[in-house]
Steps between C-alpha positions, in 0.01 A plus 500: 500500500223271622453143389190452285352229725549696822269763640562738795346264756668181374773496767245432773316238296829329407590481867158364588524243220845385619383478861194300394718258303733462800206427733363241257841332471540492878149358545574229243834407654521625861829510686491279806646630825807320626465334839645716775779333693500593867834604651687245705486638854770262625756645259397857585522421873850354466617803303352734763670312786836505318472874443408568864786284628744671263382840621539397863845355437613823334353704784667305781826376344606788272807659655441859602798726435 
């Protein structure tokens, strides 16, 4: 049973109306981008060195049975 105010093509127009309202709301109050924080290369370098040294220590000092 169809609603009296709806017609067969109303689904598309409802979607278009909602999208238009969303665009208007976003234009009125835009969302600002957060500043991008660059990764700390010193921390990443220290982690990489620790992992390499751990790998080398396991390779050379692990007892072979």
